N, C-alpha and C positions, 0 to 999 in steps of 0.2 A: 489801069491804076495797079493793078494788083502784079498786070508782069514787070512793071515797070519798080514794084515794091523786089519783086523776087532779083531783079538783076540786082539791087542795093544787097540783097543780101548775101546774093553768091559773090559779088565781089565783095565782099568783109570778109568772109570767110578765104576765099582761095586765090584774092590777090597781092604778093611776095611784098610790095609796098606800103610800109608802115604808117605814111603819111597819107595814102587813100584809106585803108582801113580806121585810122582815128577820124578822116573828114565824113566816113560814111558812118561811123558810128555814132557821131555828134548830130548825124542826119535822120536818121533812128530816134535817136532819144528827143528831137524838134519836135518828128512830126506825133512822138505821144504825148510832151507839153501838150501839142495843140490840139489835137483830138483824136484821145483816148480811144471813145466808143468804133472810129471809123480805123484806126489807128489798128486794134485787137480784130476787128471785122476780116480786114484788111490780110493780116498775119494769118490766119486762122484759116480764108480761100489757100492760103499758097500752101500750105499745109496740106491740102487734099489736091491741090494741082500734079495733077500725075504730069503732064507736059514739065514742069519744072526741073530745075534739076536737086539730085538727092540734098544737095549741100544747103542749099537757101530752103527746103522742105522743112530740113531738122533744124536750119536757125531761127523759122517763121514760130515753131514751137517753144523755142529754147529762148527766146527774145519773150514771148509772149508771157513764157514762167515768172522770168526774171521780173515783170512787170507788177505780177501777184505775190512773190514772196519776196523776204528779205531776211538776211540773220536780226537786223536790229527791229527789233520788237515794235519800235516807234515807225519807222518807215511801213513795216511790217500792214501796221493795220492803218494807215495812211491809207497802202495801196486796196487794201480788203475795202475800205469805204468805199473807194471810188470805184471797183468794180462793183459794190452793191448799189451803189448812186447813180453813176454817170451809165452804166451799162443796160437799158431797158430788156424787159422778159424777151422780148424776139431774138433779140440782139443774141443774149447770151444764150437762149435755146441752139441758136445756128452754128455759136460757138462751139460748145458742145458738143453737138452733133458730128460736128467737121474732126473733133479729138477723139472721139468714138469710132469715125470710122479711120481715120488717119490706123489708128489703133489693130484695126486688124485689117492693116495692108500688111504684103508680104515680102516688105523693104524691113526687117526688121533694125535698121538703124532710126528710120522714122517714128515704128511704131516705138521705140525706145524713148524718145522726145517726147510723144505724144503720151506717155506714160506719165510724165515727169509734170506737162500740162494738166491732163487729168488731176492727179495726186495736189495741184497745186490750185483749181479749182477746187476741189470735192472740200481742202482745209478751209475755205472760206464759207462754203455753199454749207456742208454737211452737220455744224453746232448751230448752224440756223434754221434746222430743220429743211432743207431746198436737196434739190436733182435725189430727190426719194430714191428713185428707181435705180440712182449707179450704181448700190451696191448687188441688186439684184442682178444688172447684165451683168455684172465682172465676175458673178459666182456662174452663174448661168453659161458663160464664154471657159470658164473649167473645165465643163461635162466633158471625162473622156472621149466620150463623141467625134471634139471637139476637132481641127485642124488642129495639128503642133505651134503652130505661129500663132492663134487666137490662146492658146491656150497659156501659152507663155506669158504674149504678151498684158493679158488680164492680170496672169499672177504677177508681175512686175506690179503692177500699177497698184494695187492691193500693198505688196510690199509698199512701195512708194507713200499710201495713205499712211498705212499703220508706221511709218518710221514719220512722215512730219507731225502725226494728229496727239494733241496734248492728251499727256497719260491717263489721266482722269476725262476723258471725252466719252460722253455717254454712248453717244453714236457708237462709235467704233465697240462700247461695251458692247450693249444689247444687238449689234450685232457679228457677236463674237460667234457663235455657232455659224453662220452661214463663210462667215470666213474663213474659220477653221475648217469647217466640210470640205471648201474648195481647195485649200494649201496642203490638208494633207491625204487630199486625192492624188492632188499635183507629186507630193511628195513619196506615196509607195512602191518597193519595187515593181510592181504590176506594171507602173507610167513605162511604156518601154524608152520616153525622147529624153535624152541627157539633160537637153539645157531645156525643156519642162520640169525637170526634177529638180537640176540645180537652184532656176530662179523661185519654188518652189520651196526648200527649205533655206533659201537665205530671206524670203516672206515672210514663212515662218517664228525667223527671228529675231523681224520687225514686229512682228504681231503676237508675243510672249506677253507680254505685258501688258497686254487688253482681256488676257483668257482667263485671268483668275478663277474665276465660275469654274471653267471649264476643267483646270488642275483640281480643282477640291475634289470634283468628282472620281472617284476609283476608277472605273470603268474607262470614264474617257481617256484619263491619265495616262493610263497605264497602253491602251492603245497610240496613241500620242508616242511616248516613249517607244514602244515596239520599232512603229515606225523611222522614228531617231534611230534607235540602235542598230535597223537593218541598213539604214545607209552607212553607216560607219562604215559597213563591211563592202558595200557595191563596187564593181573593180573600177570604177573612173574615180581616179582623187579629189580631182574639186569637188565629188559629191561628198565622198568624205571626207575634206575640208570641213566646208558648209554643216555635213552635220554634224560634226565635232564642235561648230562654232555653237549650232546650238543648243547642245551638252552640255555648253561652259555657259552661254547666257539663260537657260533652264537650272543648272545648278547653283546661278548667282542670286536667280529672284523667286524658288521655290525649294531653297536647303530643305527646311521642316520634313519634306515628302518623299527625299533620297533616300532614307535608309534601307528599302526594298530592294529598290534596282543599283545598288552598290552591291552590295550582297550578291545577287543573283547575274548582273552584267555586267554595270559598267568598271567595276574593282579590274578585273579580269583583261577586262575587252581595250582598256585604256594601257595596261601595262604592257598590252600583245603588241600596240601600238605607235609605243613609242621607240618599238626596235623598228618600225619601217624603215627602208632604206629611200621613204620620197621624205625631204626635208619641210617641206609644210603639213605633211598629214603627220608625222613625228611634233614639229611643235603646234599643232591643236592639240595632239595627243598630252602633252605637256603645258600648253593653258591653261586644259580642264584641273592640273594639281592645282597649278595656279588659280585658278577661280575659287578651289575648295578651301585652302588657306587663307585667302583674304577672307571668305565668309567666317571661317574659324575664328582667323582675329578680330574681326567684328563683333560677335558675339560673344569673345573673347571678353572685350573691353568693358562691353554693353552690360556683361551680368558682372565684372567689376565697379563700373560706374554705380548699378542698379541691380543690388543682387535678388530682389523681391521681383525680376525682368521674369515671364515663360519660358523665353528663348532659350532651346536646350542645344549643344553640340553636341554631335556623335562622334565626333574626334577620326575624324577617317583616314587624314592625315598621318598622326599619331600611328594608326591602329596597319596600315602600311606602309610605313616609312623604310623598316629593313628591304622593303620590293623596288619600291620609288625610288631612291635616293641612288641606289647602283646602276641606274639606268641614267638617271639624271647625269649623274657622274661621266658615266659611257659618252652620252650626249658630249657635254663641252666641249670632245677632244674633234670635233666637229667643226670646228672652226671653217670660216674664206681662208680659200688660201693667198689671196694677194691684202697686204696688211691696208694699204688704201681703199679698198670694198670697207666698205660701213652699212650694207645693205643687213637686215635684220635677218636671222639664221637663225637655224635649230639650238646653235650653240650659247649665242642670245637666251635665248628661251629661257633653255636648262638655269644657267647661271640665276637669270630670273625667278625660276621656279623655288633653286637652292636656298635661295636670299628668304624668302615667305616663308619656305619649310623649316630654315631655322628662327624667326620670331614665331610659329605657331610652335614648334614644339621643342624650344628650347635644348637643355644641356641632349637631348636624346640625337640626337642630327651628329653629334661630337665623332662619336666613337665608327661609323664608317666615310667620314669626309675626312677626319683625319687620318686615319690608315693609307686612303685613297691617294692626299698631300705624300705621307713616310712614303709609298711606293716609287711615286711618277715624279717628286721636283728635282730629281739631279737624272731624269733620264734624258739618253741621246738624244730620243723624238720629242721636237720641239713643239707639236702637239699634248704630248703627255706634259710638258714643263708647267706651261700655259695652261693646261684645263687646270692643273694643281693650284696653281697659286689664286688663279679662276675660284677654285674649290674654298681655298683657303680665306678668301676676301669676303668670298659671300654670308663665310658663321660668323663675321661680328657681332653681329645684331641678334640678339635673342639670348642667345645661352649664358649660364652666370658669369657675370664679370671676374670672378677670382678663377674659372678655370678658363677662360680665353686668355687672363694675362699672362697665364703658366703656360699656355699651348704657343701665344706671341713670342716671347721670349725663347722660348725652343727651337720658333720659327725664320723670326726676323734675320735672324742673319744670310740663310740661303733667299732670304724673297731678298733683301737688298744686292748681295750678288747677282740675283736673276737682274736687274735694274742696267746692265751694262752687257746683258746675253745677245748674242748674234743676232738674233731674232727679232723685229721691230716687236711682232705682236708677245714674245714674251715681255719685251721690255715693259711695253706700254700699259700690260696687265700687274705685273709690279710694279709699277709704280701708281697701279691706283690701287693695287691692294694695300701698301703703304698710309694711301692715303682716306681709306677706310680705317686702319687702324687709329690714327691722326682723330679722325673726328670722331669712331664709338668708342674707343678704348687709351684715352690718352694716356690713363696711371698707367699704363705697359710700358711706357718709351720711358721709360731712367733718363732722367736728363744729365745724369755723366754718365754712364753705361751705353745706352742706344742716340743718344738725342742728336753727337756728333757727326756718327755713322747717319743716321737719317738725311740731317742738314746737309753731308756732304753728298750723298745720292741723288740727291736733290740738285744740286749745283750743278752735278754734271750730267743729268736728267734734263735743265733749262733750256742745254747747248744742242740738245740729241736732234731727233726726226719729232716733227710739229706733233702727233698723238702722244710721245712722251713728255713732249715738255710741256702740252695742257694737262696733261695728267700729274707733272709734279707743280705746278705754279698751282693746282688747285688743293696738293698734299699742302706747299705753304702755308696755305689760307688755313686749312684744315691747324695745323700745326699752329701758328698766330691764334688763334682764334680758341684752342683750347686753351693751351696754356695760359692766357691771359688770366685764368682765376691766381694762379700764383704771383705769389708777390716779393721779391720782383718777378716778371718770370726770366726764366732761363733764355728763352728765344731771344732776348736784345743782346745778349753775344752776339749773335749770328746776323746782327740787322746788317754789318757793313759789305756785310759778304752777299748774301741776299739780296739787297738793294743792286750793290754793283750786276749779280748773274741775272736780276729781271729785268737792268735796265736795256743789258744785253740782249734778251729775250726781248724787249719791247720795243729795240729798234731793228730785228726783223724786218725784210723789205714786202714781207706778206702776210697774211693772215689764215697762212694756209689751215685747216681742223683748229680752226679759233688760236691758234698759237699765241697769235701777237694781243690778242682783245685779251685773253687767262693770265699775259705777262702783266696787263693793266689791271686787269681786276684785282691780282696779289698784291700788287703796288700798293693798289688802294686801300686794301685789307692792313698792309703794313702802315700808313699815315693813319688811317683809324685808332690804331690802335697804340700807336705811336706812345713816350713819354716822354720827359726833359732828360731821361740817360740817354737819349738816342736824339737830341733836338740834331747836331751836325747830321747825320744820315737822313732824319724826312726833310730838311732842309735840300740836301742834292737831290732828291727825288721832286722836290719842289722845282729847282733848278732845270732838271731835264724836263717836265713837263711843258712848263714856261716857252723853253727852248724849241721844244719838239711842233708846238702851235703856232709860233712864228715860223718854224719852216713850212710848214702845212700853206700857211694864208700867202708865200711864197710862190708858189707855183701855180702855173697856168694852166687852168684848169678847162678852157676852150682845145688848149692841145691833146687831153687826154684821151682814154678810149672809154668807154662806157664803163668796160671792167673796174680800168685805173684809177676813173672819179671815183664806183663806188668805195674803193678799196681806201683811198684816202677819206670820203665819208666816213667811213667805217671807225678811222686813223684816230680820227681829229675829234669823236664820238668818247673813243674811248681813252686819250689827255681828257679831254673837256671831265668826263668821271671822277677821272683822280686828281686834277683841279680844286673840283668842286671840294672833293674831302680834305685837302690840303687849305681849303680857305677856313673851313669851317672848323680844322684842328688849330689853328692858329691865327685869329681873327689880325691878330695883332703888325704882323709879318706882312697885311694887305696894301697896309694904309696906302705905305710911299708907293705902291703901285696902281692902284685901284684906278685911276686916270685911263693909266697904257690898258689895262687889263679892261675896261669898260668898252674903251675904242675897238679894242679885239673885237668881244663880242657883239657889239653892233655890228662891224664889219663882215665876221659872218652871218649876223643877220641879214645883211642887206644882199649876202648874195642869190642867184638870179637863180639855183636852184638849191635853196637850204632848208626845205624843207625835210630830211633826214636827217639831219642835226639838230633843229628848231628846239626838238624838246631836252637833249641835251644842254642849249646855249641857257634856254629860261633855267634848266636847273641847277649850272653853274651862278649864272645871275642871282637868282634866288641865296645861293650859298652866301656869295656878295653883299645882297642886302640883310640878312640874318648877320653879319659879324659886323658889318658898318654900320649899323644900328639905324638912330637919325642923321648919321655923315651920308647916309645913301640918299637923301634928298636929293639933291644937289644934279643926280642925274635922270630925276623922274622927267623933264622937263622933256628930254632929248631920247627918255627911251619909251614916254609913255604911247607915240604914234605906235612902237610895237608889239609894245603889250594890247594897245585894244584890237590891231590886228589880229593876233592871238586868240585873244577875247572870242572875234566876232568870226570866226572858223569853227560853228559850231557842231558839224559833223568830225571833226578834227582831235586825234585827242591832244592838242598842242592846248584849245580850248581849255580842258582839264589842266593840264600844268598851269597854263596862265591863271585860271581860279587861284591854285592853290599857291601861286604870286601874289596874286592881291592880297590874302590870307598872312606872307609871310613879309608884304610891305606894312597893311597896319600893324603888324605886330611890332617890327620895327620902327615906325614912328611913331607909334602910342596915339596920344591925343594931337600931336602936329597931323595924322590921319586925315585931320575935319574937313579940313579945304578939299580931300581930294576924293570926297562922301558922294557927293548930288553926282559928278563922272561915272565912278565907279558903282554906285545904284543903280542908277540907269541900264549901264550897259549889262549889269546882271539882272537884270529884272527881265530884259528882253529877251536873255538867252533862254533862260527855262522857258520861257513861252515859242522859243522859235520851233517851227514845224520838224523842222532836220536836225533837231540837235539829239549828238550822241548821248543816249541815254546816261551816263553816268556823269550826264551834267547836274544833273538834278539834284542828288546827295552831295556834291561836291559847291553845287553854288548854297546852300542852304545851309553847309558845313560854314563857308566864308561868312554868311550874316551869324555868326554866332562872336566869329571872329574880329567883326567892322563893330560890330554893339558892344562889346567887352572894348574896348579901345577908344570910341569917342563917345562913349556913356551917352547923359540924357541927348547929343544931337543925334542920335539914334531918333528919337521919336516922331519925325517926321514920316518914319519911312514905316513906321511899328502896324500901322496899319495894312500895309500891304505884304510885310513880312509875315507877317500872323495869317494872313489868306493863305497865302502860298503855303503855309506852315500845317494847318489845317485837310487845306487841300490831299496835299501829299501822307498826311498820317493816315488820310481817311481808303485811299487807294487801296487798294485787294491787290494781288499778285494777278498775273495775265493769264498762267495757266499754276500744273501741279509742279511743271518743272521742279528742282533743287535749283538752274540758275536762277528763275522767277523768283523762288523764295529766297537765296540768297542777295539777292537784288532789292527785293521786301525791305528786308534786314537796312540793310545799308542806306536805304532813305529816313526809316526809323532812326536808325541812328544819329543820323543829318538832321533830320529834323529835333532831335535831342540836342545837339552842339548850339544848333539856334537859339533854342529856350537858355539854354545854358547862359550863351555870352548877352543875350537880352537880359536874362536876372540880375547874371553881373553890374552889367554895361549902367541899368536902372534903376539899383540899390538907393541912388540918392534922389530919384526921384517917384517915388511909390507910386501917386496919382496916376502915370502915366501908364504905367502896370498893369494896375487896378480890373481894368475892363477886360484884360486875358489871364486872369488867375484862374477860373473855371475850366476853360480851353487849355491850358500846362495840364489843370489835376487831369484831367479827362487822359488826356497823352499819356500821362504817368500810371492810370490805370489801367491805361490799353498794356505798357510794358512790363507792368506788374504781373498782366496773365500771362505774358511770352517766357518759354524757360532758355528759349534760345538768345533773348533779351536781357532776362533778369541773371541770368545765369551767366553772363562776362563779369567779367571784373570793376570792370572800368564805363563799362555804363550803368551797373549798378551802383555803383562811387556816385557817379553825376546825379541820376538822378532821388537818390535819398540827398545829394547835397542841395538839389533845386529844393525840394519839399524843405527843410532848416532854412534853405535862404529867403524864400517866400514868409518862410512866418515870421523871420526876423524883421521883415521890412514892416509888415501890419501889426504894431504892438496892441494897437487898441483893439483888435479881436471883431476887425472886419469883414476878418475872413475865416474865423471860428470852426465854422461849418463845412469846409473842405476839411477838415482836421479830424471832425465826429467819425469818418467815412473808416468801417472797420479795414476798408482792404487796406487806407494807408498803415493800420497800426501792422498788419498782418505783413504787410511788404517791408519797412522799415527790420522788423521783428528776424523774416528771412533775411535781410542783408546780414544782419549782426549777427547772429549764428553760423550763417556759413562757414565751413571750416577751411575751404578753397580758395575763398579773400583774402587779400593783406589785411595789414592792420591798419592801415592807413585806410582804406574803405569800410572796417567796423569802426573806427574813430568818427567815421561820418556820418557813420549808421545813429551810432551813440547820441552824438549832437545833434541830430536830426529828432530822434523820439523825443531826450530832450525840452526842444521848441514846439514839437506836438505837444507835449504834457503843457508848456506854458501857454499857449494857446487853448487850449482847454479851461483854464483854469482862469479866464479874462471873462 
């Protein structure tokens, strides 16, 4: 059986025939589903079978690893549960034994795969207090006396365990001493093996988040910093690069401890390294200064928000600006030779760092940069010309606005001149630079003096090389958005010419460097910001996209290559985005063609391979539903099967779009949505509890319950109990770990619960008896929200929450819920919302009204 599985794995990875690969992958999935215990055991025996081909052994480890971990947290917890409950202790021990045995094999690729498998199992077991001897085994394996392959593979495993571990994992924090000893041992200069040293430095970068206790102890910190600094001087460039990667992470996590190290070593060391002829090593030294700027920008923001904060900035960037900035400017001239080459390089790193220096150090950055621009903008050498424009564009955010405006007036003619330079790289950067000016310092573009030349340069650039055209489309978007404040906007004078040029650019036969899609994005912006003054021009966009959509429908996709089919779908996606904007902008113009549009949309959804554009089609139909309001109802019968199909694809993004669509339809139909409620509520209820549902579905569905409730009023009563139970379950779940992603998701869920409660309260205003049993639940939720700065500090959230407090009071004027209003936190929450200077007037007014309602309740 094991040899048959090895054969299957071998074919899966080595066969050139895609249909065989797909069939084999399906077969592997089937084996996993039918008998996971047997499947896991067989995979682990293939892993250690020295008679099997290397590829089969590697794939065995990776296949089993993929059955234990997933980026999707719901799947990840299902996989963990299956490992805990389905695999018996003896089988687990055998699988782990095999994995460790494969790790110490002399075959590095098998060891790499085994390291990933061990980390996947450790991720499940260590937090449960299981596999207690794993860390000791790995640390013992890194002893200097061990063979090179064992040290390298074990350090790799420690790195993987730290990389995938929860930052708040007590197991990893408590093992930090032994992990650190093992890693530092492997990273120091006395380690003769380059692969071991490199692996140790990469593992160190992954472990830094767990070693806070060690970093707080000066002796240990000094030793660690010494090892990393020594590694930056290693003769091997990969080791140097990894060491600088560690320094960046150390600076990001432990900035408050860094002052002595900057003064004694890091400052001189990084400046010297920026001059390295090795692009990667120089890039990492630049990255170090970018990290410093990011930290100092964050600290400055924090101190501006909370002056009492204990944070302190050492102003490392400002103190070293005279040394670092000239080096960055020199590095800007090390661009890629080939204009088509988009690989990240040291010149791009330097540009990104210069932008951060400008944000961090403001006016101090102007003198050295402007001197460089002046000396190089008319240079014979294209590298100097491109670098000078890149430098100028990079300081558009940070220095004083008046100063920037003054220098832009001086430099703009020369930069616009370079938009027709013979060298593509120079034109591309000049177009980007003008886009930055339009985005960040729009008032420096005088509508009489500069705007005609800027628009003219964009019109020419839109027909140029795709990279130049993409940047010109972005510049047009910025001009339209930023000039919209002026009434009337001077940009409207140029609408006819811009639309013509963009339609031409959107008619390119391909989407190289995103040029075609960028032209469509700019057309979308022109539609969104259009007024009656440019109605005729907007109508020409509408005609163009309708024709374009019609043309794409006549193509016989069966005759297209894979690449051309993708290009066609990309084009349809772009067309639909503009069309949705047109529909939302001028609802009246849609009624006469709505039948034809709906027919086209359903044809697109009927296509065999519609998954790429399905989301865009739904988005556009949603725009149509909003525009037609109750008039959309006539399409519901034909459209419902497509909607239900999308809602049921709970593991795909389309289900989330479809949920948003249900909200749109309920808002469009208002009370008339009543007759559809039973069908939709049944589907929505099943979706939220589906095992394989995308986690973003939960907030989307909870939120849509609020829309439906507010639209159908008392007809929502039969679903109230079930919806309230789902809301309570959602508000009581804790974040699954301490990562930012998990905390953000938790906030989204709580905001969705708030949406559901707002809708229920609004919908049941005339049926207070139906809501009465749940008033305590809602107040408990608001009290939870009133304790969380991320929630109560958000304008719209605070407004909705105090609004509920006031609305509920108005529903029960008989004193039956008076006790909820006597709670101290209610008074405190209303007061805090009312006095928040950053909140909008309508939020403060809502809080004031809630306070009056509270007083009234307390007087009953």
